[in-house]
N, C-alpha and C positions, 0 to 999 in steps of 0.2 A: 441507579441504575451504575454500575461498574463500566459501562462502553457508552459513549457520547452518540454513537453513530444511529439514527433515526429509526433504520432497519434493524436495529436490538432492540431498540423502543417500542417498535411495532409489537417483536417478536416474544419480551415481556410483558408484555400486556396477553398476549396468547397466552406464554408458560402460564401467568397469573391466574387465568379464569378457568384454565384447566385444572391446576391446583387445590384452585378455589372447591371445582365441582368434584372434588375426590377428597374432600375433608378439611385442606388446612385453612387454619385460622388467619386473620388479619396480621396478627405481630410476625409469625412465621413465615408470611409473604414479605411483609416487608424487611424483616429478617434477610429473605434468600435474596431479594432483589439488593438490598445493600451490598451485600457480602461478596455479589457475581463482580465476576474477574474476566470473564470475557474467554472465546475460545482462541487456544494458540494461532499464532499466523492471521488472526482476524482483528484488524485494528491492534495490533498487537504491541504496546509500548515497551521502549526498549530503554528508552531515555526520555525523561520529561522534566523540564525545570526551565529558567528564564531563559537560559544561552541558547537551550538548544531542545529540540524534539527530534527523537528519532523512532518509528515507530515499522512494522511490515508487515504488510495484508496481502494474504493470498489469494486475493482480486486477480480476477484473471478470464473475466468476460466483460464486457466493454460493460454493460450495465452496471456489474459489480465496481467496477475503475468508478462508474460517474458517480455511484453512492459514496466511496469512499474518497473521491474528490470532493463531492460536496462537504462533506460530514468534517473532512479535514479545512475547509479555505472555513466554512464556519466558525470552527473552533478557534482557527490563527489568521482572523481577517485581514490583520496587517503586517503579516509576514510573509518573508518569502519561502514559497514551499516549493520541494525540487523531490522530483522522480525515478526513480530507477522503476524502470520496469523491462522484466523478459517477456515475452510473447512466450505464452503456451499452445505449440500446435501449428502446423503448417498451415492446415485447414483452417484451423478457426483464424489466422493473421488475414487468410487470403479471403473471405469471406465477411471478415468485421474490421478489415482496416483501418477505415473511413468512422466506424463508432468507434475504434479504440484513439485516434488520433479525437476526434471530439470531445470525448471525455478527458482525456489527458490533458488538454487543451484550457481545462480549468486550472490548472498549477502553470508555475510559473517558470519552471523549469524541467524539460524530459530528457533524459537521459535512457537511450534504447540500448540494453543489449540486445544480442542472440537472438533466434527461435530456440525455445528449448523444443525440440521436436518428438520425444518421449515415445510413441509410438512408430511415429512418422518418418518416413523417407519425406526429404526434401521435393520441394516441389519449383519447377524451375522459375524463377523473377518472382519467387514469395522470400522475401527478407525484412527483417525491422526496418529497414526504407521504406517501406510501402507505407509506415504510421509516421516515420521521421518527415516525408514528402508532406501527407497530411494536417497537420499541424498547425493550428491556427500563425499566420505571420505573427513576426514579433517574439513569439515565445523563444528564449531561450532553448536550443537543442542539440544533441547529441548524441551520437552511437559510439561505444565501448563495444570489447570485448567483456566477457561475465569475469575473466583471469586479470583484467585491467582493474576491475571497480575497487580491492583494497589498498592498489597504489593513489586510485584516484580520490579516498575516503582518508588517506593519509595526505593527503597534498590540498587536499580544498575544505573551508568551512561551510559550515551550512546554518542555516536559521531550523527548517524544519524537514527533514528529511524521512520520505517513504521510500520502502523496498515494496513492488506491486509484483505479483503474478505468483503463476504454479510450478513453477520450474522447479530448479537447483538454487538458483540465486538466493535463495532461503539458507543455504547450505555457509554463506560468506556471512548471516547477519552475526552471530555470537563475535567473530574476528572483528567486524563494522565496527559492534557495539565495544567493544576492547578496546581502539583504536579509541573511538571518539569519546571515552570515557579518559581514555591517558590525556590526550587533548585537552580536552577541560579542567584535567585535575593539576596539568602543566602552564593552564594558563592562556595557552595558545589556542 
């Protein structure tokens, strides 16, 4: 299977069962699973080599982030994993900030952006700082505005970097990919 995330493996098994029930042969199933490349913005690798890994994941609920964090930790056990997370919705942040912090605390470094409001008005006292304040002690953490993400990527080196969230931070991923590729190609 082209996507190493455990939930995708479970989904793959279910998809194969349905395909088989509808007449697919074993060879067709093997080919389908072998060539499956995943879905855009779901554990979506942009750069993957010995020097650096960069991926984007639409995960925006604590359970999704937990699965993504566990999967990336399993794949890159001995590497420093940094997440840039943009919470999606004030209500979701208000209701799940502790769960977000717990899931993100599985990683080595968390960079939090401002909440992407989508259809909601701000809620007094509800900011990314709620998550920040509940990350496990000792984790590297910072808060930035999404407009500063590209500058951060230019200035920093990353071992494994994942962009998380359903907001508009993903609009920066193509530019981030270009910056990181240029740094890799220049040897910096």
